[in-house]
Structure formats: structure tokens, C-alpha cells
C-alpha positions as CSV (number, residue, x, y, z in Angstrom):
1,M,0.0,0.0,0.0
2,N,1.3,3.4,-0.9
3,N,0.6,5.6,2.2
4,Q,1.1,8.8,0.3
5,I,-1.8,7.9,-2.0
6,T,-4.1,6.2,0.6
7,P,-3.5,7.7,4.0
8,W,-5.7,5.2,5.9
9,W,-3.9,6.1,9.1
10,R,-5.6,9.5,9.1
11,E,-8.9,7.8,9.7
12,A,-7.6,5.3,12.3
13,I,-7.8,5.0,16.0
14,I,-4.6,4.1,17.9
15,Y,-4.8,2.1,21.1
16,Q,-1.7,2.0,23.3
17,V,-0.8,-1.2,25.2
18,Y,1.7,-1.0,28.0
19,P,2.6,-4.7,28.0
20,R,3.8,-4.9,31.6
21,S,0.4,-4.0,32.8
22,F,-2.0,-5.4,30.2
23,L,-2.4,-9.2,30.9
24,D,-0.1,-11.7,32.5
25,T,-0.5,-15.3,31.2
26,N,2.4,-17.1,33.0
27,G,1.9,-15.9,36.6
28,D,5.1,-14.0,37.0
29,G,3.2,-10.7,37.7
30,V,4.3,-9.0,34.5
31,G,2.1,-8.7,31.4
32,D,3.4,-10.5,28.3
33,L,2.9,-10.9,24.6
34,P,0.6,-13.9,24.8
35,G,-1.6,-11.7,27.1
36,I,-1.8,-9.0,24.4
37,T,-2.7,-11.7,21.8
38,E,-5.5,-13.0,24.1
39,K,-7.0,-9.5,24.4
40,L,-6.8,-8.4,20.7
41,D,-10.5,-9.3,20.2
42,Y,-11.3,-6.8,23.0
43,I,-9.2,-4.1,21.3
44,A,-10.8,-4.8,17.9
45,E,-14.3,-4.7,19.5
46,L,-13.5,-1.3,21.0
47,G,-13.0,-0.1,17.4
48,A,-9.3,0.6,17.3
49,D,-7.3,0.1,14.1
50,I,-3.7,0.2,15.3
51,V,-2.3,-1.3,18.4
52,W,0.8,0.5,19.6
53,I,2.8,-1.8,21.9
54,S,5.4,-0.2,24.2
55,P,8.8,-1.8,24.3
56,F,9.1,-5.5,24.8
57,F,12.7,-5.9,23.6
58,T,15.6,-7.4,25.5
59,S,16.4,-4.9,28.4
60,P,17.8,-4.7,31.9
61,M,14.5,-2.9,32.6
62,K,15.9,0.0,34.5
63,D,13.4,2.1,32.6
64,F,11.1,-0.7,31.9
65,G,12.0,-1.5,28.4
66,Y,12.9,2.0,27.2
67,D,16.5,0.9,27.8
68,I,17.2,-1.6,25.1
69,S,20.1,-4.1,25.1
70,D,19.0,-6.0,21.9
71,Y,16.8,-4.4,19.3
72,C,16.1,-7.6,17.5
73,D,14.8,-9.9,20.2
74,V,12.0,-10.2,22.7
75,D,12.9,-10.0,26.4
76,P,12.1,-13.4,28.1
77,L,9.9,-11.4,30.5
78,F,7.5,-10.8,27.7
79,G,7.9,-14.0,25.7
80,T,9.6,-15.0,22.5
81,L,9.9,-14.1,18.9
82,A,7.5,-16.9,18.2
83,D,5.0,-15.3,20.6
84,F,5.4,-12.0,18.7
85,D,4.8,-13.7,15.3
86,A,1.6,-15.3,16.8
87,L,0.5,-11.8,18.0
88,I,1.0,-10.3,14.5
89,A,-0.9,-13.2,12.9
90,K,-3.8,-12.8,15.3
91,A,-3.9,-9.1,15.0
92,H,-4.0,-9.2,11.2
93,S,-6.8,-11.9,11.3
94,V,-9.0,-9.5,13.3
95,G,-8.2,-6.5,11.2
96,L,-5.8,-4.8,13.5
97,K,-2.4,-3.4,12.6
98,I,0.6,-3.5,15.0
99,M,2.8,-0.6,15.8
100,I,5.9,-1.1,17.9
101,D,8.0,1.4,19.9
102,Q,11.4,2.3,18.5
103,V,13.7,3.8,21.1
104,L,16.6,4.9,19.0
105,S,18.2,7.9,20.7
106,H,19.7,5.9,23.5
107,T,20.4,2.3,24.5
108,A,20.9,0.4,27.7
109,E,24.4,0.6,29.1
110,A,24.3,-3.2,28.9
111,H,23.9,-3.1,25.1
112,P,27.0,-4.7,23.4
113,W,27.5,-1.6,21.4
114,F,28.0,0.5,24.5
115,V,30.0,-2.2,26.3
116,E,32.5,-2.0,23.3
117,S,32.3,1.7,23.0
118,R,33.4,2.4,26.5
119,K,36.4,0.1,26.4
120,S,38.6,2.5,24.6
121,R,38.8,5.6,22.4
122,D,39.9,3.7,19.3
123,N,37.7,0.6,19.1
124,P,35.3,0.1,16.1
125,K,32.3,1.5,18.1
126,A,34.3,4.2,20.0
127,D,32.3,7.0,18.3
128,W,28.9,5.3,18.3
129,Y,28.0,7.2,21.5
130,V,28.4,10.8,22.5
131,W,31.7,11.1,24.4
132,A,33.4,14.3,25.5
133,D,36.5,15.3,27.5
134,P,36.1,17.2,30.8
135,L,36.7,20.9,31.1
136,P,40.1,21.8,32.6
137,D,38.5,21.9,36.0
138,G,37.1,18.4,35.6
139,N,33.5,19.5,35.1
140,P,31.3,18.2,32.3
141,P,31.8,19.9,28.9
142,N,28.6,22.0,29.1
143,N,25.4,22.7,31.1
144,W,23.1,20.1,29.5
145,L,20.6,18.6,31.8
146,S,18.9,15.2,32.0
147,V,15.1,15.0,31.7
148,F,15.3,12.8,34.8
149,G,17.2,15.3,36.8
150,G,20.8,16.6,37.2
151,S,23.5,16.8,34.6
152,S,23.1,14.8,31.4
153,W,26.8,13.9,31.5
154,Q,28.2,10.9,33.4
155,W,31.9,10.3,34.0
156,D,33.4,7.0,32.8
157,S,36.7,6.0,34.3
158,R,37.5,3.5,31.5
159,R,37.7,6.2,28.8
160,K,38.4,9.0,31.2
161,Q,35.6,10.9,29.4
162,Y,32.0,11.9,30.0
163,Y,29.2,10.3,28.1
164,L,25.8,11.9,27.3
165,H,22.6,10.6,28.8
166,N,19.4,12.6,28.2
167,F,17.5,10.3,30.4
168,L,18.8,7.8,33.0
169,V,22.5,7.5,33.6
170,S,22.0,3.9,32.4
171,Q,20.7,5.1,29.0
172,P,23.8,6.5,27.1
173,D,22.9,8.5,24.0
174,M,24.0,7.3,20.6
175,N,26.0,9.5,18.2
176,F,23.7,9.9,15.2
177,H,26.3,12.0,13.4
178,H,28.0,8.6,12.8
179,P,26.6,7.0,9.6
180,E,27.0,3.5,11.0
181,V,24.7,4.3,13.9
182,Q,22.0,5.5,11.5
183,Q,22.4,2.3,9.4
184,A,22.4,0.0,12.4
185,H,19.0,1.4,13.4
186,L,17.6,1.2,9.9
187,D,18.7,-2.5,9.8
188,N,17.0,-3.2,13.1
189,L,13.9,-1.5,11.9
190,R,13.9,-3.6,8.7
191,F,14.1,-6.7,10.9
192,W,10.7,-6.0,12.5
193,L,9.0,-4.6,9.3
194,A,10.0,-7.9,7.6
195,R,8.2,-9.8,10.4
196,G,4.9,-8.0,9.5
197,V,5.0,-4.9,11.7
198,D,2.7,-2.2,10.3
199,G,4.1,0.9,12.0
200,V,6.5,2.3,14.5
201,R,6.2,4.8,17.3
202,M,9.4,6.8,17.5
203,D,10.2,7.5,21.1
204,A,11.8,10.8,21.9
205,C,12.3,11.3,18.2
206,N,13.8,14.8,18.4
207,F,16.6,13.6,20.7
208,H,18.6,11.8,18.0
209,F,21.1,14.5,17.2
210,H,23.2,16.8,19.4
211,D,25.3,19.9,18.6
212,P,28.8,18.6,17.7
213,A,30.3,21.7,19.2
214,L,28.7,20.9,22.5
215,R,27.6,24.5,23.1
216,S,25.8,25.2,26.4
217,N,22.0,25.8,26.3
218,P,20.9,29.3,27.1
219,V,18.4,30.2,29.9
220,A,14.8,29.5,28.9
221,T,12.8,32.6,28.1
222,N,9.6,30.5,28.7
223,R,10.0,27.7,31.1
224,D,9.0,24.4,29.6
225,T,6.4,22.8,31.9
226,A,4.7,20.6,29.2
227,T,7.3,17.8,29.4
228,V,8.6,18.1,32.9
229,T,7.4,19.1,36.4
230,D,8.2,22.3,38.2
231,V,10.4,20.4,40.6
232,N,12.8,19.6,37.8
233,P,15.3,22.2,36.6
234,Y,15.3,20.7,33.1
235,G,12.7,23.3,32.1
236,M,15.0,26.2,33.0
237,Q,17.0,25.8,29.8
238,A,16.1,26.5,26.2
239,H,17.0,23.1,24.7
240,I,18.4,24.2,21.4
241,Y,21.7,22.4,21.4
242,D,21.0,19.0,23.1
243,K,18.0,18.0,20.9
244,T,15.8,19.0,18.0
245,R,18.8,19.6,15.8
246,P,18.3,20.2,12.0
247,E,20.2,17.1,11.0
248,N,17.4,15.0,12.3
249,I,15.2,15.9,9.3
250,A,17.4,14.0,6.9
251,F,17.4,10.9,9.2
252,L,13.7,10.9,9.4
253,Q,13.5,11.0,5.6
254,K,15.7,7.8,5.6
255,I,13.2,6.2,7.9
256,R,10.3,7.2,5.8
257,T,11.9,5.7,2.7
258,L,12.3,2.4,4.5
259,L,8.7,2.5,5.8
260,N,7.3,3.2,2.3
261,E,9.0,0.1,1.1
262,F,6.8,-1.9,3.5
263,G,3.7,0.3,3.4
264,A,4.2,1.0,7.1
265,V,3.5,4.2,9.1
266,A,5.3,6.2,11.8
267,I,4.2,8.4,14.7
268,G,6.7,10.5,16.5
269,E,6.8,11.5,20.2
270,V,7.9,15.1,20.4
271,G,9.0,16.6,23.7
272,A,10.3,20.1,22.9
273,D,10.2,23.7,23.9
274,D,8.3,24.4,20.7
275,A,6.5,21.0,20.4
276,L,3.9,22.2,17.9
277,G,6.5,23.6,15.6
278,V,8.5,20.5,15.7
279,M,5.4,18.4,15.0
280,A,4.7,20.5,12.0
281,D,8.3,20.2,10.7
282,Y,8.5,16.5,11.2
283,T,5.2,15.7,9.4
284,A,5.5,18.2,6.6
285,D,5.8,17.3,2.9
286,G,4.9,13.6,3.2
287,D,8.6,12.5,3.4
288,K,9.2,12.2,7.1
289,L,6.9,11.0,9.9
290,H,3.2,10.3,9.0
291,M,2.0,11.7,12.4
292,A,3.4,13.3,15.5
293,Y,2.1,14.0,19.0
294,S,3.4,16.1,21.8
295,F,2.8,16.4,25.5
296,N,0.7,19.5,25.0
297,L,-2.6,17.8,25.8
298,L,-1.0,15.7,28.5
299,T,-0.9,18.6,30.9
300,S,-3.3,19.6,33.7
301,T,-4.7,22.5,31.7
302,F,-8.3,21.6,30.6
303,T,-9.9,24.7,29.1
304,A,-11.5,25.2,25.7
305,A,-9.2,28.1,25.0
306,Y,-6.1,26.0,25.6
307,I,-7.2,23.0,23.5
308,R,-8.3,25.3,20.7
309,S,-5.0,27.1,20.8
310,Q,-3.0,23.9,20.4
311,V,-5.0,22.7,17.4
312,E,-5.1,26.1,15.7
313,E,-1.4,26.7,16.2
314,F,-0.5,23.3,14.7
315,E,-2.9,23.8,11.8
316,A,-1.4,27.3,11.1
317,R,2.2,25.9,11.1
318,V,1.8,22.5,9.5
319,K,2.5,22.0,5.8
320,G,0.5,19.0,4.8
321,G,1.4,17.1,8.0
322,W,-0.9,15.4,10.5
323,A,-1.2,15.4,14.2
324,S,-2.1,12.6,16.6
325,W,-3.9,14.0,19.6
326,S,-3.3,12.1,22.8
327,V,-4.7,12.9,26.2
328,G,-3.3,9.9,28.0
329,N,-0.3,7.6,27.9
330,H,2.2,5.7,30.1
331,D,4.1,8.9,31.0
332,A,1.2,11.1,32.2
333,M,-1.3,11.1,35.1
334,R,-4.5,9.4,34.1
335,V,-6.7,11.9,32.2
336,M,-9.7,11.3,34.5
337,S,-7.7,12.5,37.5
338,R,-5.7,15.2,35.6
339,W,-8.7,16.9,34.1
340,G,-11.4,15.7,36.5
341,G,-10.2,17.1,39.8
342,G,-11.2,15.6,43.1
343,A,-14.4,13.8,42.0
344,P,-14.4,13.0,38.3
345,T,-17.5,11.2,36.9
346,P,-17.9,8.7,34.1
347,A,-19.5,11.5,32.1
348,L,-16.1,13.2,31.9
349,A,-14.5,10.2,30.3
350,K,-17.3,10.1,27.7
351,L,-17.0,13.8,27.0
352,V,-13.1,13.7,26.7
353,L,-13.3,10.8,24.2
354,A,-15.9,12.5,22.1
355,M,-13.8,15.7,22.0
356,Q,-10.6,13.9,21.3
357,C,-12.3,12.0,18.4
358,S,-13.6,15.2,16.9
359,L,-10.3,17.1,16.6
360,K,-8.5,17.0,13.3
361,G,-5.9,14.2,13.7
362,T,-5.6,10.6,14.6
363,P,-6.7,9.9,18.2
364,C,-4.3,7.8,20.3
365,L,-6.1,6.1,23.3
366,Y,-4.3,4.7,26.3
367,Q,-5.2,1.4,27.8
368,G,-7.8,1.8,30.6
369,D,-9.0,5.2,29.6
370,E,-11.9,3.5,27.9
371,L,-12.8,2.2,31.4
372,A,-12.5,5.7,32.9
373,L,-9.7,4.7,35.3
374,L,-8.4,7.2,37.8
375,E,-4.8,7.7,38.7
376,A,-3.7,5.0,41.1
377,E,-2.1,5.8,44.4
378,V,1.1,3.8,44.8
379,P,2.9,3.9,48.2
380,F,6.5,4.9,48.1
381,E,7.7,1.4,49.2
382,L,6.0,-0.1,46.1
383,L,7.2,2.5,43.6
384,Q,9.0,1.1,40.5
385,D,9.6,4.3,38.4
386,P,13.1,5.7,38.9
387,Y,11.7,9.1,37.9
388,G,9.2,9.1,40.8
389,I,11.7,7.7,43.3
390,T,14.0,10.6,42.5
391,F,11.5,13.4,42.8
392,W,9.3,11.9,45.6
393,P,7.1,13.3,47.2
394,E,6.6,16.4,45.1
395,F,6.4,14.3,42.0
396,K,5.3,10.7,42.4
397,G,6.4,9.5,39.0
398,R,4.5,7.5,36.4
399,D,3.5,4.4,38.3
400,G,0.0,5.7,39.0
401,C,-0.9,5.4,35.3
402,R,0.9,2.1,34.8
403,T,-0.9,-0.1,37.3
404,P,-2.5,-3.3,35.9
405,M,-5.6,-3.4,33.8
406,P,-8.7,-4.5,35.8
407,W,-10.4,-7.2,33.7
408,T,-12.7,-8.8,36.2
409,T,-13.7,-8.9,39.9
410,E,-14.1,-12.7,39.7
411,A,-10.4,-13.4,40.0
412,P,-7.4,-12.3,42.1
413,H,-5.7,-9.0,41.1
414,A,-8.6,-8.1,38.8
415,G,-7.8,-11.0,36.5
416,F,-4.5,-9.5,35.5
417,T,-2.3,-12.2,37.0
418,S,-2.4,-15.3,39.1
419,G,0.9,-14.2,40.8
420,T,2.0,-11.0,42.5
421,P,1.6,-8.0,40.2
422,W,4.7,-5.9,39.5
423,L,2.6,-2.9,40.6
424,P,-0.5,-3.3,42.8
425,V,-3.9,-3.3,41.3
426,A,-5.7,-0.1,42.5
427,P,-8.6,-1.1,44.7
428,Q,-10.7,1.7,43.2
429,H,-10.2,0.2,39.8
430,L,-12.2,-2.9,40.6
431,A,-15.5,-1.0,40.1
432,N,-14.3,-0.2,36.6
433,A,-13.4,-3.7,35.6
434,A,-14.0,-4.5,31.9
435,A,-16.2,-7.5,32.6
436,G,-18.6,-5.4,34.8
437,Q,-18.8,-2.7,32.2
438,E,-19.7,-5.2,29.4
439,S,-23.2,-5.8,30.9
440,D,-23.9,-2.1,31.5
441,P,-25.1,-0.4,28.3
442,H,-24.3,3.0,29.8
443,S,-20.8,2.2,30.9
444,P,-17.8,4.2,29.6
445,L,-16.6,1.1,27.8
446,N,-19.8,0.5,25.8
447,F,-20.0,4.3,25.2
448,A,-16.5,4.2,23.7
449,R,-17.5,1.3,21.4
450,R,-20.6,3.2,20.2
451,L,-18.8,6.5,19.8
452,I,-15.9,5.1,17.8
453,A,-18.3,3.2,15.5
454,W,-20.4,6.3,15.1
455,R,-17.3,8.4,14.2
456,R,-16.6,6.0,11.4
457,Q,-19.9,7.0,9.8
458,Q,-18.9,10.7,9.8
459,P,-16.1,11.2,7.3
460,Q,-16.1,14.8,8.2
461,L,-14.7,13.9,11.6
462,T,-12.0,11.6,10.2
463,R,-10.8,13.6,7.2
464,G,-12.4,17.1,7.3
465,D,-10.8,20.5,7.9
466,I,-11.4,22.1,11.2
467,V,-12.4,25.6,12.3
468,F,-13.3,26.8,15.8
469,F,-15.9,29.3,16.9
470,D,-16.0,31.7,19.9
471,A,-18.0,30.3,22.8
472,P,-18.0,31.0,26.5
473,E,-15.7,28.9,28.7
474,P,-15.8,26.0,29.2
475,V,-17.4,25.3,25.8
476,L,-15.3,24.1,22.9
477,A,-17.1,24.8,19.6
478,L,-15.8,23.5,16.3
479,Q,-16.8,22.6,12.8
480,R,-15.4,19.9,10.5
481,D,-15.7,20.5,6.8
482,L,-15.2,17.9,4.0
483,A,-15.9,18.6,0.3
484,G,-19.1,16.9,-0.9
485,H,-20.5,16.4,2.6
486,P,-22.5,18.6,5.0
487,S,-20.4,20.3,7.7
488,V,-20.5,18.9,11.2
489,L,-20.8,21.3,14.1
490,A,-19.7,20.0,17.5
491,M,-19.9,21.7,20.9
492,F,-18.5,20.3,24.1
493,N,-19.1,21.4,27.6
494,L,-15.8,20.8,29.4
495,G,-17.2,21.8,32.8
496,P,-19.1,20.0,35.6
497,A,-22.1,22.5,35.5
498,P,-24.8,22.9,32.8
499,I,-24.5,25.9,30.5
500,T,-26.7,27.7,28.0
501,F,-25.3,30.1,25.5
502,T,-25.9,31.6,22.0
503,L,-24.0,30.4,19.0
504,E,-25.0,32.0,15.7
505,Q,-23.4,29.2,13.7
506,A,-26.0,26.7,15.2
507,A,-28.8,28.4,13.2
508,G,-30.2,25.8,10.8
509,A,-28.1,22.9,12.1
510,V,-29.8,19.6,12.1
511,V,-29.1,17.3,15.1
512,L,-26.8,14.3,14.5
513,S,-27.8,11.5,16.8
514,G,-26.1,8.2,17.7
515,H,-23.1,9.5,19.7
516,G,-24.8,9.2,23.0
517,L,-24.0,12.6,24.6
518,P,-26.8,14.9,25.9
519,G,-27.3,18.4,24.6
520,S,-29.9,20.5,22.7
521,V,-30.1,23.4,20.3
522,D,-33.1,25.7,19.7
523,G,-32.3,28.1,16.9
524,T,-29.1,29.7,18.1
525,S,-29.6,28.8,21.8
526,V,-27.5,25.9,22.9
527,T,-27.9,24.0,26.2
528,L,-25.3,21.6,27.3
529,P,-25.5,19.6,30.6
530,A,-22.5,19.0,32.6
531,Y,-19.9,17.3,30.4
532,G,-22.5,17.3,27.6
533,A,-22.1,17.7,23.9
534,W,-24.1,18.4,20.8
535,F,-23.4,17.4,17.2
536,G,-25.2,18.9,14.2
537,S,-25.2,18.8,10.4
538,I,-25.1,21.9,8.4
539,A,-25.9,21.8,4.7
540,A,-23.2,22.9,2.4
């Protein structure tokens, strides 16, 4: 399939699986590939098209798979290559495509490449990683900071040099200025594409290159709080030399050429000071990434003005590219707690999904959000995330959104495992178990199934252009336009109280039913209950 001619991915729904916490089939307390295979029917019934699986490659697991020591094998914790092949076969049989994480910017320190690189300054892989001599006073070569806190430089006594790590000390950064490094990653990617993988999610895709001159970053004019917390000094710098370098464009073009050979797609994770601009650059002109997403909707800000500004700015800057709007993932507090405050209701989960599925872009859903799961409270003694352990108690890390999926109340640990789960099952999640929601026609799960199926029947919502209208907070009002079809007007009340307001664009709109959210329009008068929405059709 030529993706440039048939952009099926623009109409798709992505569902992210965090394999450690999805389903454990062998009782070791950690989810595995056979567990994902067992639940592919569940994902297909939800209405997803693409299953993004977080890393399952061989790893020492210091960052739970985002520190890879073998790019071309499955960690025994998750299964075998045969298990992966079975997963691919099952997915394709039920109409699902499989997207795997590709963590290219850094490896585990246990990777054979780094083991060799650190041995000396003149071995074949000596320059495969970013090494630098100390300053005359012994300090690191510049002021670059790690996302996880402190300097991004670590002294190595073997080479008597510093190596760069943008994340954990155990995650040394690769030197993408070396052509052999680029080729090695292209070869590894080809390995999985040849096994039937349909797409890749590029982790930290703007971290590949660094400034060869190692210039220090200047002080940030606007502190970056979208990707890090205010307890982390990382946001105090303008990150213009340690990431998002111009050389990355040509490398992404090489990846796109390879993907086109297999008809596969790529989505990039962008954490940057100017994330929307980078998203636009990386998806422009049809020769780099197919889609990109940022952390801009993974923040605590939940206002109509903010969401509108993010989409409008991207649309204004993009040149034929495409966004993927994500409101939840394995790195962010659960959206129900982040946007719902102290007492979120299931109505919020329904409203957020409908809003997300109405923005121009490919929605990316995170496992458990279809069940309206809240952020779990994990006590310090059970924390696993090194990020949270470092910044506790002001920042509790990412474990709260990574706890096991609650499948049923009829088995221990919500049916996730027969053993001891790697993170505890949140007691409050039992009421949201999937099995219980199956029998409730009004549950968030059944709503999600109906809403996604309904969206498929509205090509304006999957392919149309977008424009926003002024409406009082907390109302987000937008219109999707597609040639040859009536326009679709959509209005969302993002607040917990009913609201009535006037919107001139509603005049003459005919209600679109079937989405399941309450709201009404009388002429230009719009009434939306708490977390309500209204969809209407406007003749061209």
C-alpha cells in the first residue's frame, strides 16, 4: 500500500498497550505478549485500528523497556519471537495493525554496542555514542541537563571521558552523526518490518542528534512545563543544542523511505520547547513522519481556549502534515484525575473521548482510559519508576498510570495475573473492571465502542478540515468540513455544570444523533448539561 496515496492512518484509532500491565498469562506478575494476543479481540471490538505496543525488547528494565540491550529480540519477561509472530498473525486476522515502539536515541548501558564503545577511544564503536573530554577543572563539557534530573553527563573511568545521557545514567545517548549508527537502526527497523509490523512509534524522536560543538544551552525565556514538572530544573533551559537539531530531518527521511518500502506508518513523540512547531516540521511534505504527537494535551490545563490554541497553532504551522492528539499515555497522570479534579464522573470520560475523536488528527487512546480509570495511588515502598523515586514526594512518577488493567472482579488481582503483580492493582479500579462494564449499556466502555463506531460513519470527523468558533468557557465549539459532505458542528461542555449560550453558527443545524451525549439546540440557543455535547449537520 502506498501511504502517500491512501492515507488510511488518518482515519484510524490508535490504542496503546503498556505490555507490563495489560495481561499476564504465566503468573510472574508482569504482562506479556501472549496476554496481548489474548485480548486483541477486546481491542478490535473497541473499534481501534492500530495497536501501539510499548517496548518488549531485551532490556535490563531500569526504565522498563525504554533501555534496550537487543533491538532484534523479545525480552524473556514478555515471551519469545514466536509469541510476537503469533501476535502479529492474530492481529491481522481480526483487522488490527501492529505498531511497535522504536527507542533509537539511546540504548541500555548493557547493550553490546556501548560495552564495546566504553572500552577504549579507538575501538570500532568508540564513536557510536556521545563522548566528551572534561573541562580543565574536571567538570562536564557543558550545562546540558537530563530529563530525569541533574547533569546529562556521566563520568566514565574507562575512557576518562564523559558520556551523554538525556534520560537515566544507564541510558547512554547514541551519536547519530556517525553514519554507521544510522544504518544500524535502519537495519534493526527492517528486521521488524519484515516480520509484519505495520508501523513504528518513534520514542523521543527529536533527541537523535546533538550539537557537535557541545555549546551550552541558554536560559529558557519561557519555562518548559509541558514535558517536565516544576520540581525539575530541566525546564529552566532552552534546549536548542542538546535536541531538535536540524540534522534530524534527513534521518527521518531515511526512515520514511524504508517505511514506504513496506507500506508502514510512523508516529513520533515530540517533547520540545516548541513542540507544535517540531510536530509540523517532522510531518511536513509527506517525506518524514506520518504523524506526531506532543505532551501539549497531557498537561493539567483543561480549558476550551487551551485545547483550541493547540490545534489552531498546529494547523497554522503545518505544511500538509498530520497530528495525533493524545490525552493519556504511560508517562502522564490518568486523564480522569488530571482533568477531572477531586471527584471525576464517568460523564467526563465520555466527553473527553468524544472531544478527542472530533479534533483533526488521529486519536491515540491509552489502555484503561476506555474504562474511565483514575490515577492510582502507589505507596513509596512499592514505587518502581526511577523518575518518581528521584523526585518523591513532590512528583510521584509515572507508576500511577501504569498499574495493571482491571479485567474482572471474579479473579485475584482483577484478573491481571495469578501471581503477585509488579505494581499493585488499584482497589478503586475494581469497580471499573471491563467484565462489569460489558453488561452495562451506559458504561464508559460501551459508550466508547458506540462513539468510535459512530465516528466511522462521519467522514467529516476523520478527514475534514477544522475551524473553531468563539463560545464561553468551558465550551469548545468547532466545525469539521469535507468537500461533498454537510459540515459537522460540534460543541463540548468541558465543565461540571450545565451551560446555556448563544452560537450563531448553530442556526439551521440539524441534530446528529447516535453519539450518546446529551445536549440540545433551539435556533441559536445551545444548552449543554455537565460534560454534555451536541453534534449537528449543516448543509453545504
